[in-house]
Phi, psi and omega in degrees: 000136181286137178276125181243000181253126185297318180300319179292320179299316178296319182299325180275318190277318188294320175300324178291322176298312180300320180297317180294321178294319178300312181299317183291311182296323178293334183280348185290132176271086192226161170306134188296321179293318178300314181297320179296320179293317177299313183292327180305313182282322177296317184282354178293348175093223185113179186280343182056037183299316185294308176296328178298320178295324175301311184293317180295320181297318177293315182295327182294341179256016173089008181283137171281120186291127184246175178304317181294328177295319177295326179290319176299315178297319180295323179298325176293320180294324176297316180294317178300320181295322174304316183296325179292318179301313181289323177302323185284347184297153180305326181288345182251259184265349175057056179258146180250352184224132178217122179056038176080004181235160173303140179296164188303318182289337175285331181275318189243354184093156186296317184298313180292324178297317177300315182291325176297318176297315178302318181295316180294321179298307185290321182286340176297321177287323176301313181297317179300321180291338182269353184293150183271071177228165179307136185298324178297317177295320181298316179296318178299316181295315180298315180297315182292324179291319178297319179298316183291324187271339191266208188287355173255007182219247188300315184295324176296317178297321177296322178295315176302321181297315181292315180294333180289349178293343180249009178208166182255125177269149170275180187297318181294321178294322179294318177298319179297316178306309187281340173298331175271303188300315184252318189288329189299314181289329178288323174297314179302318182303315181291318179294321180300317177299322178294318178298316180298331185254017176059043179295150174288167179301319180293319178295319177299320180294320179294320177296320178299317180295321178298314179299322178296313179296317180298319179297319178294314178299319181300315182289318178301316181295319179297317177298320181295317181294331178296336180265316187253355181272183176227151187299324184296314182283331182273339181077016178207161180292148180248173181061022181278331183301316180291320180299319182275004179060041179280151171277119182223166179294316178297324179292324181278320188249348188082165183297312181295318178297325178292318176299319180293322178295321178295314179299321179298316178297318181293322176296319177297322180292322178294326174293322177297322179302324178296320178292321177299316180298324179288351179244033172062034172249121178292128190251357188301314181289322176300319181295317180292333177299331181292344177292348175302328184271082191294345184299336180298332183276000000 
């Protein structure tokens, strides 16, 4: 029987994802401190949105989720975790709290934190290369992940973010920044699920658009929470964007304008869902994912 409830899907899928990540990280023949530092940030938890999108995208096209699918999803989460470790460093966002715990460099020191991030980045590709999937799909996934994570994707967006501390971006520049920094890995997650499930070119494009919209909504919402949220519930310090002179949606549009921008993106995404449904993509789980953005209520 097909699972149509997101909570049920997460209840079944996420423990299997965690198990595959545990098995892989435990198997590494690595310096013990390095391994401990890597595991510290991976095991800190989080919403696991990116691997979840991989699994939902594959499942939405009728694929029975297999061990290798969880491994593909897990490799993305390892890479995402590397980006968080490096983002938190003093040279980047200078954060001391992540997911309710001291950031990696506060726990292990800056040098080990840098190396833990390096380790997670490189081993994510190693793990992806070892998965038991068709080689053509594997090459596509490796290529697409490198594109999303590297200087044409996330790293470019991070660079724009840092350089933006000394200048003011307009709305289009801000969207471009976050299409790389936040959106690139979320787009990849949806496309990866499509590749795993033999999606048509049209289906892949629709999945890519969903990931793009979700990424934009995710960043707008994150910027909003930095202003109206609290550290206890978010597990990280708030009001840091303004202190660090970051370009954000609330600073550019104000709180109300940011809420309106978020609602507009979500409305556009709901229209996209109709098109996805017309192209044989099950949309129930994708639709429920949008409930993450509670500001609509």
